Each structure stands twice: as C-alpha cells, then as structure tokens.
mmCIF file of the N, C-alpha and C atoms, coordinates in Angstrom:
data_MODEL
# 
_entry.id   MODEL 
# 
loop_
_atom_site.group_PDB 
_atom_site.id 
_atom_site.type_symbol 
_atom_site.label_atom_id 
_atom_site.label_alt_id 
_atom_site.label_comp_id 
_atom_site.label_asym_id 
_atom_site.label_entity_id 
_atom_site.label_seq_id 
_atom_site.pdbx_PDB_ins_code 
_atom_site.Cartn_x 
_atom_site.Cartn_y 
_atom_site.Cartn_z 
_atom_site.occupancy 
_atom_site.B_iso_or_equiv 
_atom_site.pdbx_formal_charge 
_atom_site.auth_seq_id 
_atom_site.auth_comp_id 
_atom_site.auth_asym_id 
_atom_site.auth_atom_id 
_atom_site.pdbx_PDB_model_num 
ATOM 1   N N  . MET A 1 1  ? -6.405  13.586  -6.519 1.00 0.00 ? 1  MET A N  1 
ATOM 2   C CA . MET A 1 1  ? -7.001  13.039  -5.871 1.00 0.00 ? 1  MET A CA 1 
ATOM 3   C C  . MET A 1 1  ? -7.259  11.470  -6.657 1.00 0.00 ? 1  MET A C  1 
ATOM 4   N N  . GLU A 1 2  ? -6.804  11.369  -7.563 1.00 0.00 ? 2  GLU A N  1 
ATOM 5   C CA . GLU A 1 2  ? -6.601  10.457  -8.470 1.00 0.00 ? 2  GLU A CA 1 
ATOM 6   C C  . GLU A 1 2  ? -5.572  9.083   -7.255 1.00 0.00 ? 2  GLU A C  1 
ATOM 7   N N  . GLU A 1 3  ? -4.943  10.013  -6.800 1.00 0.00 ? 3  GLU A N  1 
ATOM 8   C CA . GLU A 1 3  ? -3.815  9.052   -5.932 1.00 0.00 ? 3  GLU A CA 1 
ATOM 9   C C  . GLU A 1 3  ? -4.527  8.238   -5.157 1.00 0.00 ? 3  GLU A C  1 
ATOM 10  N N  . ALA A 1 4  ? -5.731  9.355   -4.177 1.00 0.00 ? 4  ALA A N  1 
ATOM 11  C CA . ALA A 1 4  ? -6.080  8.468   -3.309 1.00 0.00 ? 4  ALA A CA 1 
ATOM 12  C C  . ALA A 1 4  ? -7.430  7.507   -3.683 1.00 0.00 ? 4  ALA A C  1 
ATOM 13  N N  . ARG A 1 5  ? -7.899  7.614   -4.497 1.00 0.00 ? 5  ARG A N  1 
ATOM 14  C CA . ARG A 1 5  ? -8.941  6.339   -5.770 1.00 0.00 ? 5  ARG A CA 1 
ATOM 15  C C  . ARG A 1 5  ? -7.586  5.424   -5.940 1.00 0.00 ? 5  ARG A C  1 
ATOM 16  N N  . ALA A 1 6  ? -6.428  5.498   -6.068 1.00 0.00 ? 6  ALA A N  1 
ATOM 17  C CA . ALA A 1 6  ? -5.634  4.311   -6.819 1.00 0.00 ? 6  ALA A CA 1 
ATOM 18  C C  . ALA A 1 6  ? -5.843  3.356   -5.538 1.00 0.00 ? 6  ALA A C  1 
ATOM 19  N N  . VAL A 1 7  ? -5.310  4.178   -3.867 1.00 0.00 ? 7  VAL A N  1 
ATOM 20  C CA . VAL A 1 7  ? -5.062  3.630   -2.422 1.00 0.00 ? 7  VAL A CA 1 
ATOM 21  C C  . VAL A 1 7  ? -6.139  2.800   -2.262 1.00 0.00 ? 7  VAL A C  1 
ATOM 22  N N  . LEU A 1 8  ? -7.211  3.644   -2.543 1.00 0.00 ? 8  LEU A N  1 
ATOM 23  C CA . LEU A 1 8  ? -8.402  2.674   -1.921 1.00 0.00 ? 8  LEU A CA 1 
ATOM 24  C C  . LEU A 1 8  ? -9.061  1.867   -3.117 1.00 0.00 ? 8  LEU A C  1 
ATOM 25  N N  . ALA A 1 9  ? -8.907  1.968   -4.333 1.00 0.00 ? 9  ALA A N  1 
ATOM 26  C CA . ALA A 1 9  ? -8.958  0.724   -5.313 1.00 0.00 ? 9  ALA A CA 1 
ATOM 27  C C  . ALA A 1 9  ? -7.899  -0.115  -4.379 1.00 0.00 ? 9  ALA A C  1 
ATOM 28  N N  . ARG A 1 10 ? -6.690  -0.117  -4.076 1.00 0.00 ? 10 ARG A N  1 
ATOM 29  C CA . ARG A 1 10 ? -5.980  -1.243  -3.891 1.00 0.00 ? 10 ARG A CA 1 
ATOM 30  C C  . ARG A 1 10 ? -6.310  -1.896  -2.865 1.00 0.00 ? 10 ARG A C  1 
ATOM 31  N N  . VAL A 1 11 ? -6.684  -1.329  -1.332 1.00 0.00 ? 11 VAL A N  1 
ATOM 32  C CA . VAL A 1 11 ? -6.961  -1.575  -0.413 1.00 0.00 ? 11 VAL A CA 1 
ATOM 33  C C  . VAL A 1 11 ? -8.113  -2.561  -0.469 1.00 0.00 ? 11 VAL A C  1 
ATOM 34  N N  . GLU A 1 12 ? -9.082  -2.474  -1.382 1.00 0.00 ? 12 GLU A N  1 
ATOM 35  C CA . GLU A 1 12 ? -10.496 -3.356  -1.236 1.00 0.00 ? 12 GLU A CA 1 
ATOM 36  C C  . GLU A 1 12 ? -9.524  -4.382  -2.535 1.00 0.00 ? 12 GLU A C  1 
ATOM 37  N N  . ARG A 1 13 ? -8.949  -4.400  -3.194 1.00 0.00 ? 13 ARG A N  1 
ATOM 38  C CA . ARG A 1 13 ? -8.495  -5.889  -4.098 1.00 0.00 ? 13 ARG A CA 1 
ATOM 39  C C  . ARG A 1 13 ? -7.294  -6.264  -2.468 1.00 0.00 ? 13 ARG A C  1 
ATOM 40  N N  . ILE A 1 14 ? -7.093  -5.723  -1.701 1.00 0.00 ? 14 ILE A N  1 
ATOM 41  C CA . ILE A 1 14 ? -6.256  -6.780  -1.020 1.00 0.00 ? 14 ILE A CA 1 
ATOM 42  C C  . ILE A 1 14 ? -7.184  -7.472  0.115  1.00 0.00 ? 14 ILE A C  1 
ATOM 43  N N  . GLU A 1 15 ? -8.166  -6.532  0.448  1.00 0.00 ? 15 GLU A N  1 
ATOM 44  C CA . GLU A 1 15 ? -9.295  -7.321  1.335  1.00 0.00 ? 15 GLU A CA 1 
ATOM 45  C C  . GLU A 1 15 ? -10.361 -8.230  0.497  1.00 0.00 ? 15 GLU A C  1 
ATOM 46  N N  . THR A 1 16 ? -10.201 -8.220  -0.375 1.00 0.00 ? 16 THR A N  1 
ATOM 47  C CA . THR A 1 16 ? -10.826 -9.400  -1.881 1.00 0.00 ? 16 THR A CA 1 
ATOM 48  C C  . THR A 1 16 ? -10.458 -10.452 -1.836 1.00 0.00 ? 16 THR A C  1 
ATOM 49  N N  . LEU A 1 17 ? -8.701  -10.691 -2.399 1.00 0.00 ? 17 LEU A N  1 
ATOM 50  C CA . LEU A 1 17 ? -7.401  -11.305 -1.955 1.00 0.00 ? 17 LEU A CA 1 
ATOM 51  C C  . LEU A 1 17 ? -7.543  -12.123 -0.459 1.00 0.00 ? 17 LEU A C  1 
ATOM 52  N N  . GLU A 1 18 ? -7.718  -11.196 0.540  1.00 0.00 ? 18 GLU A N  1 
ATOM 53  C CA . GLU A 1 18 ? -7.205  -12.319 1.822  1.00 0.00 ? 18 GLU A CA 1 
ATOM 54  C C  . GLU A 1 18 ? -8.709  -13.205 1.853  1.00 0.00 ? 18 GLU A C  1 
ATOM 55  N N  . ARG A 1 19 ? -10.033 -12.500 1.449  1.00 0.00 ? 19 ARG A N  1 
ATOM 56  C CA . ARG A 1 19 ? -11.263 -13.228 1.664  1.00 0.00 ? 19 ARG A CA 1 
ATOM 57  C C  . ARG A 1 19 ? -10.961 -14.546 1.001  1.00 0.00 ? 19 ARG A C  1 
ATOM 58  N N  . GLY A 1 20 ? -10.589 -14.194 -0.214 1.00 0.00 ? 20 GLY A N  1 
ATOM 59  C CA . GLY A 1 20 ? -10.133 -15.502 -1.027 1.00 0.00 ? 20 GLY A CA 1 
ATOM 60  C C  . GLY A 1 20 ? -9.521  -15.994 -1.186 1.00 0.00 ? 20 GLY A C  1 
ATOM 61  N N  . GLY A 1 21 ? -8.670  -16.076 0.395  1.00 0.00 ? 21 GLY A N  1 
ATOM 62  C CA . GLY A 1 21 ? -7.320  -17.196 0.690  1.00 0.00 ? 21 GLY A CA 1 
ATOM 63  C C  . GLY A 1 21 ? -6.261  -17.425 0.038  1.00 0.00 ? 21 GLY A C  1 
ATOM 64  N N  . ALA A 1 22 ? -6.145  -15.969 -0.475 1.00 0.00 ? 22 ALA A N  1 
ATOM 65  C CA . ALA A 1 22 ? -4.918  -15.903 -1.958 1.00 0.00 ? 22 ALA A CA 1 
ATOM 66  C C  . ALA A 1 22 ? -3.614  -16.216 -1.066 1.00 0.00 ? 22 ALA A C  1 
ATOM 67  N N  . PRO A 1 23 ? -2.490  -16.827 -1.668 1.00 0.00 ? 23 PRO A N  1 
ATOM 68  C CA . PRO A 1 23 ? -1.467  -16.935 -0.540 1.00 0.00 ? 23 PRO A CA 1 
ATOM 69  C C  . PRO A 1 23 ? -0.513  -15.591 -0.935 1.00 0.00 ? 23 PRO A C  1 
ATOM 70  N N  . ALA A 1 24 ? 0.238   -16.205 0.076  1.00 0.00 ? 24 ALA A N  1 
ATOM 71  C CA . ALA A 1 24 ? 0.933   -14.866 1.174  1.00 0.00 ? 24 ALA A CA 1 
ATOM 72  C C  . ALA A 1 24 ? 1.773   -14.172 0.309  1.00 0.00 ? 24 ALA A C  1 
ATOM 73  N N  . GLU A 1 25 ? 2.287   -14.842 -1.052 1.00 0.00 ? 25 GLU A N  1 
ATOM 74  C CA . GLU A 1 25 ? 2.997   -13.900 -2.154 1.00 0.00 ? 25 GLU A CA 1 
ATOM 75  C C  . GLU A 1 25 ? 2.107   -12.987 -2.878 1.00 0.00 ? 25 GLU A C  1 
ATOM 76  N N  . ALA A 1 26 ? 0.948   -13.141 -3.040 1.00 0.00 ? 26 ALA A N  1 
ATOM 77  C CA . ALA A 1 26 ? 0.262   -12.548 -3.928 1.00 0.00 ? 26 ALA A CA 1 
ATOM 78  C C  . ALA A 1 26 ? -0.473  -10.891 -2.888 1.00 0.00 ? 26 ALA A C  1 
ATOM 79  N N  . LEU A 1 27 ? -0.697  -11.395 -1.846 1.00 0.00 ? 27 LEU A N  1 
ATOM 80  C CA . LEU A 1 27 ? -1.155  -9.906  -0.826 1.00 0.00 ? 27 LEU A CA 1 
ATOM 81  C C  . LEU A 1 27 ? 0.244   -9.570  -0.490 1.00 0.00 ? 27 LEU A C  1 
ATOM 82  N N  . LEU A 1 28 ? 1.533   -9.832  -0.399 1.00 0.00 ? 28 LEU A N  1 
ATOM 83  C CA . LEU A 1 28 ? 2.904   -9.517  -0.722 1.00 0.00 ? 28 LEU A CA 1 
ATOM 84  C C  . LEU A 1 28 ? 2.705   -8.347  -1.537 1.00 0.00 ? 28 LEU A C  1 
ATOM 85  N N  . ALA A 1 29 ? 2.822   -9.083  -2.674 1.00 0.00 ? 29 ALA A N  1 
ATOM 86  C CA . ALA A 1 29 ? 3.121   -8.077  -3.772 1.00 0.00 ? 29 ALA A CA 1 
ATOM 87  C C  . ALA A 1 29 ? 1.630   -7.393  -3.994 1.00 0.00 ? 29 ALA A C  1 
ATOM 88  N N  . GLU A 1 30 ? 0.556   -6.984  -3.607 1.00 0.00 ? 30 GLU A N  1 
ATOM 89  C CA . GLU A 1 30 ? -0.002  -6.161  -4.071 1.00 0.00 ? 30 GLU A CA 1 
ATOM 90  C C  . GLU A 1 30 ? -0.050  -5.185  -2.601 1.00 0.00 ? 30 GLU A C  1 
ATOM 91  N N  . LEU A 1 31 ? 0.207   -5.713  -1.581 1.00 0.00 ? 31 LEU A N  1 
ATOM 92  C CA . LEU A 1 31 ? 1.074   -4.454  -0.303 1.00 0.00 ? 31 LEU A CA 1 
ATOM 93  C C  . LEU A 1 31 ? 2.176   -3.943  -0.914 1.00 0.00 ? 31 LEU A C  1 
ATOM 94  N N  . ALA A 1 32 ? 3.283   -4.333  -1.450 1.00 0.00 ? 32 ALA A N  1 
ATOM 95  C CA . ALA A 1 32 ? 4.035   -3.182  -2.020 1.00 0.00 ? 32 ALA A CA 1 
ATOM 96  C C  . ALA A 1 32 ? 3.462   -2.309  -2.962 1.00 0.00 ? 32 ALA A C  1 
ATOM 97  N N  . GLU A 1 33 ? 2.844   -2.749  -3.880 1.00 0.00 ? 33 GLU A N  1 
ATOM 98  C CA . GLU A 1 33 ? 1.959   -1.228  -4.748 1.00 0.00 ? 33 GLU A CA 1 
ATOM 99  C C  . GLU A 1 33 ? 1.301   -0.914  -4.128 1.00 0.00 ? 33 GLU A C  1 
ATOM 100 N N  . LEU A 1 34 ? 0.736   -1.356  -2.870 1.00 0.00 ? 34 LEU A N  1 
ATOM 101 C CA . LEU A 1 34 ? 0.218   -0.314  -1.728 1.00 0.00 ? 34 LEU A CA 1 
ATOM 102 C C  . LEU A 1 34 ? 0.665   0.858   -1.336 1.00 0.00 ? 34 LEU A C  1 
ATOM 103 N N  . ALA A 1 35 ? 2.009   0.377   -0.851 1.00 0.00 ? 35 ALA A N  1 
ATOM 104 C CA . ALA A 1 35 ? 3.281   1.590   -0.301 1.00 0.00 ? 35 ALA A CA 1 
ATOM 105 C C  . ALA A 1 35 ? 3.801   2.366   -1.348 1.00 0.00 ? 35 ALA A C  1 
ATOM 106 N N  . ARG A 1 36 ? 3.707   1.790   -2.520 1.00 0.00 ? 36 ARG A N  1 
ATOM 107 C CA . ARG A 1 36 ? 4.048   2.516   -3.756 1.00 0.00 ? 36 ARG A CA 1 
ATOM 108 C C  . ARG A 1 36 ? 2.965   3.831   -3.992 1.00 0.00 ? 36 ARG A C  1 
ATOM 109 N N  . GLU A 1 37 ? 1.733   3.076   -4.148 1.00 0.00 ? 37 GLU A N  1 
ATOM 110 C CA . GLU A 1 37 ? 0.473   4.048   -4.005 1.00 0.00 ? 37 GLU A CA 1 
ATOM 111 C C  . GLU A 1 37 ? 0.375   5.248   -3.206 1.00 0.00 ? 37 GLU A C  1 
ATOM 112 N N  . ALA A 1 38 ? 0.952   4.815   -2.162 1.00 0.00 ? 38 ALA A N  1 
ATOM 113 C CA . ALA A 1 38 ? 0.455   5.556   -0.693 1.00 0.00 ? 38 ALA A CA 1 
ATOM 114 C C  . ALA A 1 38 ? 1.226   6.901   -0.597 1.00 0.00 ? 38 ALA A C  1 
ATOM 115 N N  . ALA A 1 39 ? 2.639   5.979   -1.229 1.00 0.00 ? 39 ALA A N  1 
ATOM 116 C CA . ALA A 1 39 ? 3.834   7.166   -1.060 1.00 0.00 ? 39 ALA A CA 1 
ATOM 117 C C  . ALA A 1 39 ? 3.457   8.325   -2.315 1.00 0.00 ? 39 ALA A C  1 
ATOM 118 N N  . ALA A 1 40 ? 3.053   7.725   -3.402 1.00 0.00 ? 40 ALA A N  1 
ATOM 119 C CA . ALA A 1 40 ? 2.453   8.920   -4.488 1.00 0.00 ? 40 ALA A CA 1 
ATOM 120 C C  . ALA A 1 40 ? 0.863   9.491   -3.782 1.00 0.00 ? 40 ALA A C  1 
ATOM 121 N N  . TRP A 1 41 ? 0.471   9.280   -3.204 1.00 0.00 ? 41 TRP A N  1 
ATOM 122 C CA . TRP A 1 41 ? -0.479  10.214  -2.447 1.00 0.00 ? 41 TRP A CA 1 
ATOM 123 C C  . TRP A 1 41 ? -0.073  10.859  -1.317 1.00 0.00 ? 41 TRP A C  1 
ATOM 124 N N  . ALA A 1 42 ? 0.958   10.944  -0.797 1.00 0.00 ? 42 ALA A N  1 
ATOM 125 C CA . ALA A 1 42 ? 1.476   11.920  0.469  1.00 0.00 ? 42 ALA A CA 1 
ATOM 126 C C  . ALA A 1 42 ? 2.195   12.594  -0.248 1.00 0.00 ? 42 ALA A C  1 
ATOM 127 N N  . GLU A 1 43 ? 2.901   12.666  -1.440 1.00 0.00 ? 43 GLU A N  1 
ATOM 128 C CA . GLU A 1 43 ? 3.661   13.271  -1.327 1.00 0.00 ? 43 GLU A CA 1 
ATOM 129 C C  . GLU A 1 43 ? 2.699   14.576  -2.715 1.00 0.00 ? 43 GLU A C  1 
ATOM 130 N N  . ALA A 1 44 ? 1.857   14.101  -3.467 1.00 0.00 ? 44 ALA A N  1 
ATOM 131 C CA . ALA A 1 44 ? 0.583   14.694  -4.170 1.00 0.00 ? 44 ALA A CA 1 
ATOM 132 C C  . ALA A 1 44 ? -0.173  15.774  -3.082 1.00 0.00 ? 44 ALA A C  1 
ATOM 133 N N  . GLU A 1 45 ? -0.335  15.301  -1.864 1.00 0.00 ? 45 GLU A N  1 
ATOM 134 C CA . GLU A 1 45 ? -0.808  16.266  -0.717 1.00 0.00 ? 45 GLU A CA 1 
ATOM 135 C C  . GLU A 1 45 ? -0.039  16.714  0.100  1.00 0.00 ? 45 GLU A C  1 
ATOM 136 N N  . ASP A 1 46 ? 1.585   16.596  -0.310 1.00 0.00 ? 46 ASP A N  1 
ATOM 137 C CA . ASP A 1 46 ? 2.559   16.990  0.431  1.00 0.00 ? 46 ASP A CA 1 
ATOM 138 C C  . ASP A 1 46 ? 2.279   17.348  1.822  1.00 0.00 ? 46 ASP A C  1 
ATOM 139 N N  . ASP A 1 47 ? 1.791   16.113  2.477  1.00 0.00 ? 47 ASP A N  1 
ATOM 140 C CA . ASP A 1 47 ? 1.222   16.301  4.027  1.00 0.00 ? 47 ASP A CA 1 
ATOM 141 C C  . ASP A 1 47 ? 2.522   15.573  4.666  1.00 0.00 ? 47 ASP A C  1 
ATOM 142 N N  . PRO A 1 48 ? 3.415   15.710  5.717  1.00 0.00 ? 48 PRO A N  1 
ATOM 143 C CA . PRO A 1 48 ? 4.610   15.094  6.409  1.00 0.00 ? 48 PRO A CA 1 
ATOM 144 C C  . PRO A 1 48 ? 3.666   13.623  6.959  1.00 0.00 ? 48 PRO A C  1 
ATOM 145 N N  . ARG A 1 49 ? 2.821   13.994  7.614  1.00 0.00 ? 49 ARG A N  1 
ATOM 146 C CA . ARG A 1 49 ? 2.328   12.547  8.635  1.00 0.00 ? 49 ARG A CA 1 
ATOM 147 C C  . ARG A 1 49 ? 2.093   11.629  7.595  1.00 0.00 ? 49 ARG A C  1 
ATOM 148 N N  . ALA A 1 50 ? 1.279   11.769  6.442  1.00 0.00 ? 50 ALA A N  1 
ATOM 149 C CA . ALA A 1 50 ? 0.901   10.691  5.467  1.00 0.00 ? 50 ALA A CA 1 
ATOM 150 C C  . ALA A 1 50 ? 2.546   10.130  4.657  1.00 0.00 ? 50 ALA A C  1 
ATOM 151 N N  . LYS A 1 51 ? 3.747   11.146  4.309  1.00 0.00 ? 51 LYS A N  1 
ATOM 152 C CA . LYS A 1 51 ? 4.816   10.606  3.662  1.00 0.00 ? 51 LYS A CA 1 
ATOM 153 C C  . LYS A 1 51 ? 5.568   9.885   4.893  1.00 0.00 ? 51 LYS A C  1 
ATOM 154 N N  . ALA A 1 52 ? 5.337   10.122  6.397  1.00 0.00 ? 52 ALA A N  1 
ATOM 155 C CA . ALA A 1 52 ? 5.637   9.242   7.394  1.00 0.00 ? 52 ALA A CA 1 
ATOM 156 C C  . ALA A 1 52 ? 5.260   7.649   7.179  1.00 0.00 ? 52 ALA A C  1 
ATOM 157 N N  . ALA A 1 53 ? 4.054   7.736   7.535  1.00 0.00 ? 53 ALA A N  1 
ATOM 158 C CA . ALA A 1 53 ? 3.170   6.983   6.980  1.00 0.00 ? 53 ALA A CA 1 
ATOM 159 C C  . ALA A 1 53 ? 3.310   5.688   5.881  1.00 0.00 ? 53 ALA A C  1 
ATOM 160 N N  . ALA A 1 54 ? 3.786   6.339   4.684  1.00 0.00 ? 54 ALA A N  1 
ATOM 161 C CA . ALA A 1 54 ? 4.159   6.279   3.851  1.00 0.00 ? 54 ALA A CA 1 
ATOM 162 C C  . ALA A 1 54 ? 5.396   4.712   3.795  1.00 0.00 ? 54 ALA A C  1 
ATOM 163 N N  . ARG A 1 55 ? 6.125   5.597   4.597  1.00 0.00 ? 55 ARG A N  1 
ATOM 164 C CA . ARG A 1 55 ? 7.872   5.128   4.836  1.00 0.00 ? 55 ARG A CA 1 
ATOM 165 C C  . ARG A 1 55 ? 7.631   4.088   5.668  1.00 0.00 ? 55 ARG A C  1 
ATOM 166 N N  . VAL A 1 56 ? 6.623   3.845   6.890  1.00 0.00 ? 56 VAL A N  1 
ATOM 167 C CA . VAL A 1 56 ? 6.546   3.296   7.286  1.00 0.00 ? 56 VAL A CA 1 
ATOM 168 C C  . VAL A 1 56 ? 5.937   1.783   6.724  1.00 0.00 ? 56 VAL A C  1 
ATOM 169 N N  . LEU A 1 57 ? 5.107   1.782   6.384  1.00 0.00 ? 57 LEU A N  1 
ATOM 170 C CA . LEU A 1 57 ? 4.437   1.149   5.119  1.00 0.00 ? 57 LEU A CA 1 
ATOM 171 C C  . LEU A 1 57 ? 5.664   0.320   4.412  1.00 0.00 ? 57 LEU A C  1 
ATOM 172 N N  . ALA A 1 58 ? 6.067   1.399   3.782  1.00 0.00 ? 58 ALA A N  1 
ATOM 173 C CA . ALA A 1 58 ? 7.250   0.507   2.627  1.00 0.00 ? 58 ALA A CA 1 
ATOM 174 C C  . ALA A 1 58 ? 8.465   -0.358  3.297  1.00 0.00 ? 58 ALA A C  1 
ATOM 175 N N  . GLU A 1 59 ? 8.757   0.468   4.404  1.00 0.00 ? 59 GLU A N  1 
ATOM 176 C CA . GLU A 1 59 ? 9.802   -0.481  5.527  1.00 0.00 ? 59 GLU A CA 1 
ATOM 177 C C  . GLU A 1 59 ? 9.185   -1.619  6.091  1.00 0.00 ? 59 GLU A C  1 
ATOM 178 N N  . ALA A 1 60 ? 8.009   -1.784  6.845  1.00 0.00 ? 60 ALA A N  1 
ATOM 179 C CA . ALA A 1 60 ? 7.323   -2.975  6.906  1.00 0.00 ? 60 ALA A CA 1 
ATOM 180 C C  . ALA A 1 60 ? 7.230   -4.003  5.970  1.00 0.00 ? 60 ALA A C  1 
ATOM 181 N N  . HIS A 1 61 ? 6.855   -3.720  4.614  1.00 0.00 ? 61 HIS A N  1 
ATOM 182 C CA . HIS A 1 61 ? 7.022   -4.288  3.694  1.00 0.00 ? 61 HIS A CA 1 
ATOM 183 C C  . HIS A 1 61 ? 8.485   -5.080  3.024  1.00 0.00 ? 61 HIS A C  1 
ATOM 184 N N  . ALA A 1 62 ? 9.577   -3.714  3.541  1.00 0.00 ? 62 ALA A N  1 
ATOM 185 C CA . ALA A 1 62 ? 10.826  -4.959  3.287  1.00 0.00 ? 62 ALA A CA 1 
ATOM 186 C C  . ALA A 1 62 ? 11.014  -6.120  4.000  1.00 0.00 ? 62 ALA A C  1 
ATOM 187 N N  . ILE A 1 63 ? 10.607  -5.779  5.531  1.00 0.00 ? 63 ILE A N  1 
ATOM 188 C CA . ILE A 1 63 ? 11.042  -6.388  6.467  1.00 0.00 ? 63 ILE A CA 1 
ATOM 189 C C  . ILE A 1 63 ? 10.888  -7.640  6.132  1.00 0.00 ? 63 ILE A C  1 
ATOM 190 N N  . VAL A 1 64 ? 9.631   -7.579  5.913  1.00 0.00 ? 64 VAL A N  1 
ATOM 191 C CA . VAL A 1 64 ? 8.399   -9.278  5.565  1.00 0.00 ? 64 VAL A CA 1 
ATOM 192 C C  . VAL A 1 64 ? 8.655   -9.888  4.613  1.00 0.00 ? 64 VAL A C  1 
ATOM 193 N N  . THR A 1 65 ? 9.690   -8.874  3.247  1.00 0.00 ? 65 THR A N  1 
ATOM 194 C CA . THR A 1 65 ? 9.737   -9.504  2.255  1.00 0.00 ? 65 THR A CA 1 
ATOM 195 C C  . THR A 1 65 ? 11.639  -9.981  2.374  1.00 0.00 ? 65 THR A C  1 
ATOM 196 N N  . ALA A 1 66 ? 11.898  -9.238  3.197  1.00 0.00 ? 66 ALA A N  1 
ATOM 197 C CA . ALA A 1 66 ? 13.533  -9.690  3.498  1.00 0.00 ? 66 ALA A CA 1 
ATOM 198 C C  . ALA A 1 66 ? 13.930  -11.536 3.599  1.00 0.00 ? 66 ALA A C  1 
# 
C-alpha cells in the first residue's frame, strides 16, 4: 500500500507544479519518478495491466526526453 501512496503523492506534486507554472524540465523529472513509482506499485500488486501501464508511461517519458 505504500507504493500506492507514493504514486498518489507524486501525482499531487505534479499537479501543484503544473498549476504553479513550473518549467518543463521540473515536470519531466517528476514524471520520471512517477514512472518508477508506478512500476514499483505494479510489481507489488503483481497486476499485468498495471505493469503494462507502467511500461507505457516509462516509454512515453523516454520518447519525450530523447
């Protein structure tokens, strides 16, 4: 359950940064951490759909930062 809390806290942090007009680099750094935390949550839950979603998030981040 700690993994879920970390993901939710990260999403709130990203929303706060976005509302505050944070630079793209700051948002991308937070998204990278979100991808890592989402993957940890998916692994903890051993949910194939969640694992796939975490992979897509990580792939999207890789594309954006390439």
